[in-house]
C-alpha positions in Angstrom: 102.9 118.6 117.0 101.8 114.9 117.7 99.8 112.9 115.2 96.0 113.1 116.2 93.8 110.1 115.6 90.1 109.7 115.7 88.5 106.6 117.4 84.9 105.2 117.1 84.1 107.0 120.2 84.9 110.3 118.4 87.6 111.2 120.9 91.1 112.3 119.9 94.1 111.0 121.5 97.4 112.8 120.4 99.6 109.9 121.2 97.9 107.5 119.1 100.0 106.6 115.9 98.9 107.3 112.3 96.5 104.4 111.4 97.1 102.6 108.2 94.1 100.2 107.0 94.7 97.9 104.1 91.6 97.1 102.0 91.8 93.3 101.0 89.6 92.9 98.0 88.6 89.7 96.2 91.5 88.4 94.2 94.1 90.6 95.7 97.6 89.7 95.3 99.3 88.2 98.4 102.6 90.1 97.5 101.2 93.7 97.8 99.5 92.7 101.0 102.7 91.5 102.3 104.5 94.5 101.2 102.0 96.8 103.2 102.4 94.5 106.3 106.2 94.7 106.1 106.5 98.3 105.7 103.8 99.7 107.8 102.5 96.7 110.0 105.5 95.3 111.9 106.6 96.3 115.0 110.0 98.3 115.2 111.6 97.6 118.6 115.0 98.6 117.3 113.6 102.1 116.6 112.0 102.4 120.2 108.8 103.6 118.9 105.7 102.6 117.1 105.4 104.2 113.6 101.7 103.1 112.7 98.8 101.6 114.0 97.9 98.9 111.3 95.1 96.6 110.3 93.5 94.8 107.6 89.7 95.0 106.5 87.6 93.4 103.8 83.9 93.5 102.7 83.5 89.8 103.3 84.7 87.8 106.4 86.1 85.2 104.1 88.1 86.8 101.1 89.6 84.6 98.4 93.1 85.8 97.5 94.6 85.6 93.9 94.0 82.4 92.0 92.6 80.9 95.1 96.0 80.4 96.9 94.4 80.9 100.1 91.4 82.6 101.8 91.9 85.3 104.1 89.9 85.4 107.6 89.6 87.2 110.6 90.2 90.7 109.4 88.1 93.8 110.2 85.0 95.0 108.2 84.8 97.9 105.8 83.9 100.0 108.6 87.5 100.1 109.7 88.2 102.6 106.9 86.0 105.1 108.8 88.9 105.6 111.2 91.9 105.1 108.8 94.5 108.1 108.4 96.0 106.0 105.3 93.9 103.5 103.2 95.9 101.1 101.0 94.3 99.7 98.1 96.5 96.5 96.9 96.8 94.8 93.7 93.6 93.4 91.9 94.7 91.5 88.7 91.2 91.0 87.4 91.0 94.7 86.5 88.2 94.0 84.0 85.9 92.9 86.8 83.9 96.0 88.4 84.5 96.4 92.1 81.8 96.0 94.7 79.8 99.2 95.1 80.3 98.9 98.9 84.1 99.0 98.4 83.9 101.8 96.2 81.7 103.9 98.5 84.2 103.0 101.4 86.9 104.4 99.4 85.1 107.6 98.4 84.1 108.1 102.1 87.5 107.8 103.3 88.8 110.3 100.8 86.1 112.8 101.3 87.0 112.9 105.1 90.6 113.4 104.2 92.2 110.0 104.6 95.5 109.6 102.4 94.9 106.9 99.7 97.6 104.5 98.4 97.1 102.2 95.3 99.6 99.4 94.8 99.9 98.3 91.0 96.5 97.9 89.5 94.9 99.0 92.5 94.9 102.3 90.6 91.9 100.8 88.7 89.9 100.6 92.0 90.8 104.2 92.8 89.7 105.3 89.4 86.5 103.4 89.5 85.7 105.0 92.7 86.3 108.5 90.9 88.8 109.9 93.1 91.5 109.9 90.5 89.7 112.2 88.0 91.9 115.0 87.1 94.7 113.6 89.1 98.2 112.2 88.4 98.6 108.3 88.9 100.4 105.4 87.5 99.8 101.8 87.1 101.6 98.6 85.6 102.7 99.4 82.2 100.8 96.3 80.8 97.4 97.8 81.7 98.3 101.3 80.6 96.3 101.2 77.4 93.3 99.6 78.9 93.4 102.2 82.0 93.5 105.2 79.4 90.6 103.9 77.6 88.5 103.4 80.6 89.6 106.4 82.7 90.5 109.4 80.2 90.1 111.8 83.0 93.1 110.4 84.9 96.5 111.7 84.1 98.3 108.3 83.8 102.2 108.2 84.0 102.9 104.6 83.3 106.6 105.1 82.8 107.4 105.9 86.3 107.7 103.7 89.5 105.4 105.7 91.7 103.4 109.0 91.5 102.9 111.3 94.6 99.9 113.4 94.0 99.4 114.8 97.5 96.9 112.8 99.2 96.7 109.9 96.6 99.7 108.0 95.8 100.1 105.0 93.2 102.8 102.5 92.8 103.2 101.2 89.2 104.0 97.4 89.9 104.5 94.8 92.7 108.1 95.5 93.8 107.3 99.4 93.4 104.9 98.9 96.2 108.1 98.7 98.5 109.6 102.0 96.9 106.3 103.7 97.6 106.1 102.4 101.0 109.4 103.6 102.0 109.0 106.9 100.2 105.7 107.3 102.5 107.7 106.4 105.7 110.3 109.0 104.7 107.7 111.6 104.2 106.1 110.7 107.5 109.1 110.1 109.7 112.2 111.2 108.0 115.2 109.8 106.2 116.8 108.1 109.2 113.8 106.1 110.0 112.9 105.1 106.3 116.7 104.0 106.0 116.2 101.8 109.2 113.2 100.2 107.8 114.7 99.6 104.5 117.8 98.0 106.1 115.4 95.8 108.0 113.8 94.7 104.6 117.3 94.4 102.9 115.9 96.3 100.2 118.7 98.4 98.9 118.9 98.2 95.0 118.5 101.4 93.2 116.1 101.1 90.5 116.0 103.3 87.6 112.8 103.9 85.8 112.1 107.6 85.2 110.9 108.2 88.8 112.4 111.1 90.7 112.6 109.1 94.0 113.4 110.7 97.3 113.9 107.4 99.0 117.4 106.9 100.3 119.0 103.5 99.8 121.2 102.2 102.5 124.4 100.1 102.1 123.4 96.9 100.3 123.9 93.5 101.9 126.3 92.2 99.3 127.4 88.5 98.8 131.0 89.3 98.3 132.3 90.5 101.6 135.3 92.1 99.7 133.1 94.9 98.6 131.0 95.4 101.5 134.1 96.9 103.6 134.9 99.2 100.9 131.4 100.7 100.5 131.5 101.4 104.3 134.8 102.8 104.1 133.8 105.2 101.2 130.6 106.0 102.7 132.6 107.5 105.7 134.6 109.7 103.5 132.3 111.1 101.0 133.5 114.7 101.6 136.9 113.7 100.4 138.0 113.7 96.8 137.6 109.9 96.3 138.3 108.7 92.9 137.6 105.3 91.3 141.5 104.6 91.6 141.4 105.4 95.0 138.6 102.9 95.7 140.3 100.3 93.8 143.6 100.9 95.9 141.6 100.6 99.1 139.9 97.2 97.8 143.6 96.1 96.7 142.1 95.4 93.2 142.6 97.0 89.8 140.1 99.6 88.6 138.8 97.2 85.8 138.0 94.4 88.5 136.4 97.0 90.8 134.1 98.1 88.0 133.1 94.3 87.4 132.3 93.9 91.1 130.2 97.0 91.1 128.4 95.8 87.9 127.7 92.5 89.0 126.7 93.2 92.7 125.1 96.7 92.7 124.1 97.0 88.9 126.0 100.3 88.7 129.5 101.7 88.4 131.8 103.0 91.3 131.5 106.7 90.1 127.6 106.4 89.8 127.5 104.9 93.3 129.8 107.6 94.9 127.4 110.3 93.5 124.3 108.6 94.6 125.6 108.5 98.0 126.8 112.0 98.0 123.4 113.3 96.9 121.8 111.0 99.5 124.1 112.8 102.3 123.3 116.3 100.7 119.6 115.4 101.3 120.2 114.5 104.9 122.3 117.8 105.5 119.5 119.9 104.1 116.9 117.8 106.3 119.0 118.5 109.2 118.7 122.3 108.8 121.9 123.3 106.9 120.7 126.2 105.0 124.1 127.1 103.5 124.2 125.5 100.0 128.0 125.7 99.7 128.2 124.0 103.0 126.1 121.2 101.9 128.0 120.8 98.7 131.4 120.7 100.4 130.4 118.3 103.2 128.7 116.0 100.8 131.6 115.8 98.6 129.8 117.6 95.7 132.3 120.4 95.6 130.4 123.4 94.5 126.9 124.7 95.0 126.4 125.0 91.3 127.2 121.1 91.2 124.9 120.3 94.0 122.1 122.3 92.2 122.5 120.5 89.1 122.8 117.0 90.4 120.1 117.5 93.2 117.8 118.7 90.3 118.4 115.8 88.2 118.0 113.3 90.8 115.0 114.6 92.8 113.5 117.2 90.3 114.0 119.9 93.1 116.3 122.7 93.7 118.2 122.7 97.4 115.7 125.6 98.3 112.7 123.6 97.1 114.0 120.3 98.7 114.4 122.2 101.9 110.9 123.5 102.0 109.4 120.2 101.3 111.4 118.1 103.6 112.0 120.4 106.7 108.4 121.7 107.3 107.5 121.6 111.0 110.0 119.0 112.3 108.6 117.9 115.6 110.3 114.5 117.1 114.0 114.2 117.2 115.6 111.0 116.1 119.1 109.7 117.1 120.9 109.9 113.9 122.8 106.9 112.5 126.4 107.1 112.2 127.7 109.6 109.6 124.4 111.1 109.2 122.2 114.0 110.8 118.7 113.7 109.6 115.6 114.6 111.6 112.3 112.9 111.7 109.0 114.2 111.2 105.5 113.0 112.6 103.1 111.4 110.2 101.0 113.7 108.2 
């Protein structure tokens, strides 16, 4: 089913893309604003489709950014939020300063009519001030955790994770976590292959631990040492085979100890951990593509047995294969040409 969007005229156009509007507030951090633009706002000619309609809005026609670095002009008024499918509230470093009543009213109104809300970093303070986080799960930057809890005790804060998905409200813990959350949303809206393509465009590939059970697939990294890049590509095409660290070292024409050092320095992980991560990612793609036989997914992804697949998928995502299938294969609509070695399907924006 195509995504429907409403316009000021009140008409509905099935072909219109899901509309993302970023609320730029006084003192907003340029980095979070740039993250939103990079993930949701840029054209994607390499994909042959428009993922989102995108615009910026602000209460004032001239909005001073963080520390007066520059003043933003030429963006739409707050009324733009009346037609947004997703509203992004960026970072606001002056968390002790109350937000404008007009800004808070616009956020409440957007939420009341069903818009999805995203809070980047301390943007969770704005959402909490608007009252839309009461009784909900959220996260914010660790340095503001105590203040957040004191001011908003009704919010179930989870400061130890990178981002929190609480249905129609999602929050990211810090500046770089805005990219993690943005890619997660793209994956939920359009499927793993599209999110993977956007991630590659961003050259954003490092896996970041932090307690967050993420579903965002990480592509092969753009590594500075070309001796490791071909090895990752070679191994990625043979995940179903019983690869060992010794086999990887032999393919790279180096010793296992040297290979460990290269993985540590360039990827921040070990060869075996990288293999497991890639195999879980492949298993997720197979499930999303419609493979319902757990033993087949386990064999084709190189995880061996159904029991091992269940254990590793549960550890990585918090979901069993059946639960993952229910969550990520709901109502597939638009087919996407899969990348080499994968079979994921895309979904329309929610």
